[in-house]
C-alpha positions in Angstrom: 7.8 162.8 15.4 7.4 162.0 19.1 7.7 158.7 20.9 6.7 157.6 24.4 6.8 154.4 26.4 3.3 153.5 27.6 3.8 152.0 31.1 0.1 151.1 31.4 0.2 148.8 28.4 1.4 145.1 28.6 2.1 142.3 26.2 0.5 138.9 26.0 1.8 136.2 23.7 -0.3 133.5 22.1 1.6 130.8 20.3 1.1 127.3 19.0 -0.1 125.4 16.0 -3.7 126.4 16.7 -3.1 130.0 17.8 -4.5 131.7 14.7 -7.8 129.8 14.6 -8.0 130.0 18.4 -7.9 133.8 18.4 -10.0 134.2 15.3 -12.8 132.2 16.9 -12.9 134.4 20.0 -12.3 138.0 19.1 -14.2 140.7 17.2 -11.8 141.2 14.3 -10.6 138.9 11.6 -7.1 137.6 12.3 -7.0 134.8 9.7 -5.2 137.1 7.2 -3.0 138.9 9.7 0.6 139.1 8.6 3.8 140.3 10.3 4.2 144.1 10.2 0.4 144.6 10.4 -2.0 144.7 13.3 -5.7 144.3 14.1 -7.8 146.1 16.7 -9.8 143.5 18.6 -11.8 142.8 21.7 -12.6 139.7 23.7 -16.3 139.9 24.8 -18.4 138.3 27.4 -21.3 136.2 26.0 -23.6 139.2 26.7 -21.5 141.2 24.2 -19.7 143.5 26.7 -15.9 144.1 26.5 -13.7 142.1 28.7 -10.5 143.5 27.1 -9.6 145.4 24.0 -6.2 145.2 22.4 -4.0 145.4 19.3 -2.6 142.2 17.9 0.3 141.7 15.6 2.2 138.6 14.4 5.9 137.9 14.8 7.8 136.7 11.6 8.5 133.0 11.5 12.2 133.8 11.6 11.7 135.4 14.9 9.8 132.5 16.3 6.3 133.4 15.2 3.3 133.7 17.4 0.8 136.5 18.1 1.7 139.4 20.4 -1.2 141.3 22.0 -0.9 144.9 23.1 -3.3 145.1 26.1 -4.3 147.5 28.9 -2.0 146.2 31.6 -4.7 146.3 34.3 -6.8 143.9 32.3 -4.2 141.3 31.6 -4.9 138.9 34.5 -8.6 138.7 33.7 -7.9 138.5 30.0 -5.5 135.6 30.3 -7.9 133.8 32.6 -10.6 134.0 30.0 -8.3 132.9 27.2 -7.2 129.8 29.2 -10.9 129.1 30.0 -11.6 129.0 26.3 -8.4 127.1 25.3 -9.8 123.6 26.0 -7.9 121.3 23.7 -6.5 124.0 21.5 -2.7 123.6 21.0 -1.8 127.1 22.2 0.2 128.6 25.0 -0.8 132.0 26.6 2.0 134.0 28.3 2.1 137.3 30.0 5.4 139.0 28.8 4.7 142.4 30.4 7.7 142.1 32.7 10.1 141.8 29.8 8.3 143.6 26.9 6.8 147.1 26.8 5.0 149.2 24.2 6.4 152.3 22.6 4.1 154.6 20.7 5.4 156.9 18.0 3.3 159.6 16.4 3.3 162.9 14.6 0.1 164.6 13.5 2.0 166.7 11.0 3.6 163.8 9.1 1.8 162.6 6.0 0.3 159.1 6.5 2.4 157.8 3.6 5.6 158.7 5.4 4.5 157.0 8.5 3.6 153.8 6.6 6.9 153.9 4.8 8.8 154.2 8.1 6.8 151.2 9.5 7.8 149.1 6.5 11.4 150.1 6.9 11.3 149.2 10.7 9.6 145.9 9.9 12.6 144.9 7.9 14.8 145.3 10.9 12.3 144.2 13.5 14.7 141.7 15.0 17.0 144.5 16.1 14.3 147.2 16.8 11.3 145.2 18.1 7.9 144.2 16.7 6.7 147.2 14.7 3.1 147.8 13.6 0.9 150.7 12.6 -1.9 151.5 14.9 -4.9 150.0 13.0 -7.5 152.3 14.6 -6.5 155.5 12.9 -3.4 156.5 10.9 -2.9 159.7 13.0 -2.2 157.5 16.0 1.1 156.5 14.3 2.7 153.2 15.1 3.9 151.1 18.0 6.9 149.0 18.8 7.0 146.1 21.3 10.5 146.0 22.9 12.3 145.6 26.2 11.6 148.9 28.0 15.2 149.7 28.7 15.8 149.9 24.9 13.2 152.6 24.4 15.7 155.5 24.4 17.9 153.8 21.8 14.9 153.0 19.5 13.6 156.5 19.9 16.9 157.8 18.6 17.0 155.2 15.8 13.7 156.3 14.4 14.6 160.0 14.8 11.8 160.7 17.3 11.7 163.3 20.0 11.3 161.7 23.5 8.0 162.4 25.2 6.0 160.9 28.1 2.8 158.9 28.3 0.8 162.1 29.1 1.8 163.6 25.8 0.5 160.5 24.0 -2.7 160.6 26.0 -3.3 164.2 25.0 -2.8 163.2 21.4 -5.2 160.3 21.7 -7.8 162.4 23.4 -7.5 165.2 20.8 -8.3 162.6 18.1 -11.3 161.4 20.1 -10.1 157.8 20.4 -11.7 156.1 23.5 -9.5 154.2 25.9 -10.8 151.3 28.0 -10.8 151.9 31.8 -10.8 155.7 31.1 -13.6 156.4 28.7 -15.7 153.3 29.2 -15.7 150.5 31.9 -14.5 147.0 31.1 -17.3 144.5 31.7 -20.0 147.3 31.2 -19.7 148.6 27.7 -20.6 147.1 24.3 -18.2 147.6 21.3 -20.5 150.1 19.7 -20.4 152.2 22.9 -16.6 152.2 22.7 -16.8 153.2 19.0 -15.0 149.9 18.0 -17.3 149.6 15.1 -16.1 153.0 13.8 -12.4 152.2 14.3 -12.0 148.8 12.6 -12.4 146.8 15.8 -15.4 144.7 14.7 -15.6 142.6 11.5 -19.3 142.2 10.7 -18.6 139.7 7.9 -16.5 137.1 9.9 -18.0 134.0 11.5 -19.0 133.5 15.0 -17.1 134.7 18.1 -18.0 135.2 21.7 -20.8 137.8 22.0 -21.2 138.0 18.2 -25.0 137.8 18.2 -25.5 140.7 20.5 -23.0 142.9 18.6 -24.6 142.0 15.2 -28.0 142.8 16.5 -26.9 146.2 17.7 -25.4 146.9 14.3 -28.4 145.9 12.3 -31.0 147.5 14.6 -29.0 150.6 15.2 -29.6 150.3 19.0 -26.4 151.9 20.3 -27.9 154.6 22.3 -24.7 155.5 24.2 -21.3 156.3 22.7 -18.0 157.7 23.7 -18.0 161.2 22.2 -15.3 163.8 21.9 -15.9 167.1 23.6 -14.2 170.5 24.0 -14.0 172.7 27.0 -12.3 175.9 28.2 -10.4 176.0 31.5 -9.4 173.2 33.9 -9.9 169.6 32.8 -13.0 168.0 34.2 -12.5 165.1 36.6 -13.2 161.6 35.3 -16.5 160.0 36.3 -18.1 163.4 36.7 -21.7 163.5 35.4 -22.4 165.3 32.2 -25.7 167.2 32.6 -28.1 169.5 30.9 -30.3 171.2 33.4 -31.3 168.6 35.9 -30.9 165.7 33.5 -27.8 163.4 33.4 -26.6 162.8 29.9 -23.6 160.6 30.6 -20.2 160.5 32.3 -17.0 162.3 31.8 -14.0 160.2 30.8 -10.4 161.4 30.1 -9.5 165.0 29.3 -6.4 167.0 28.5 -5.6 170.4 26.9 -9.1 171.5 26.2 -10.4 168.2 24.8 -12.0 165.2 26.4 -14.1 162.1 25.8 -17.5 161.4 27.5 -19.8 158.4 27.4 -23.1 160.0 26.5 -26.7 159.0 25.8 -27.1 160.4 22.3 -30.8 160.7 22.4 -30.7 162.8 25.6 -28.0 165.0 24.2 -30.1 165.5 21.1 -33.1 166.6 23.3 -30.9 169.0 25.2 -29.5 170.6 22.0 -33.0 170.8 20.5 -34.2 172.6 23.7 -31.3 175.0 23.6 -29.9 173.8 26.9 -26.2 174.1 27.8 -24.3 170.9 28.4 -22.0 171.1 31.4 -19.6 169.0 33.5 -19.3 170.3 37.1 -20.7 173.6 35.9 -18.2 173.9 33.0 -19.9 174.2 29.6 -18.7 171.6 27.1 -19.2 171.3 23.3 -19.5 168.1 21.3 -16.9 167.7 18.5 -17.6 165.2 15.7 -14.3 163.6 14.6 -13.6 162.9 10.9 -13.7 159.1 11.5 -17.2 159.0 13.0 -19.8 157.6 10.7 -22.6 157.3 13.3 -25.3 159.9 13.5 -24.3 162.7 15.8 -27.0 164.5 17.9 -28.8 166.9 15.5 -28.1 164.8 12.4 -30.8 162.8 10.7 -28.6 159.9 9.6 -25.1 158.6 9.8 -22.6 159.9 7.3 -21.9 157.5 4.5 
């Protein structure tokens, strides 16, 4: 197992008698049944359905003071808190940025059985007051789990869980190899719908819950199947392509390159244009470098060349 402190993640706390209903009424996932030791993958959307911020949310045990702790891209925290406070109105909640005192540690091992990871999370949850808030990454079991803790305690916690110390770049390579999009790298905040960021594939949208900000747009995209663009995993040989480089086939632009590491990357692509290029036998390239689309096991949407989404 490896673990790494993620310096580009921050922590926002939402606490108060109305905190659960407040969050549930705003975000894309269901948090009414969230319990300590678990987490949800969520987003706060603009009314037009585009992502303002995506995050993981977990709940602290009552014995530790309770409240909801949000694992957020640090660059988005100021805008995120502004929006939460805008929607707060008369709700009995307090929103705090705790990023100066709490950080996020990721622990993962692609070789460990999922059951072992879950058992370790349960064991850590029992001593969360001494370790930190522990929660499995709800997007994909292979992403492992996370711990919210004071950053200076990361080495001690790494040793306590028997992990090998690593850096954030190692975690990024692991994330990219799994094809999991990251906001600000693989899609732009304020300019992408949840479907484009694959949130519908990774448990980030509950299509059975009640209303939330942007819900009508997201539901319409789901029922009409109108997500023409998606963040898609790719493979390449050679040096990693630069982010924001156009992905092309001939003289046609298919999308934009996102993050890349160790021969794998993620690109935001127009699936219909990719399908046309593949049908025509064209080579897809980024800055002259040929790339190949890789369908991950978690993807249920129709990949270019497929007639329908996998069931």
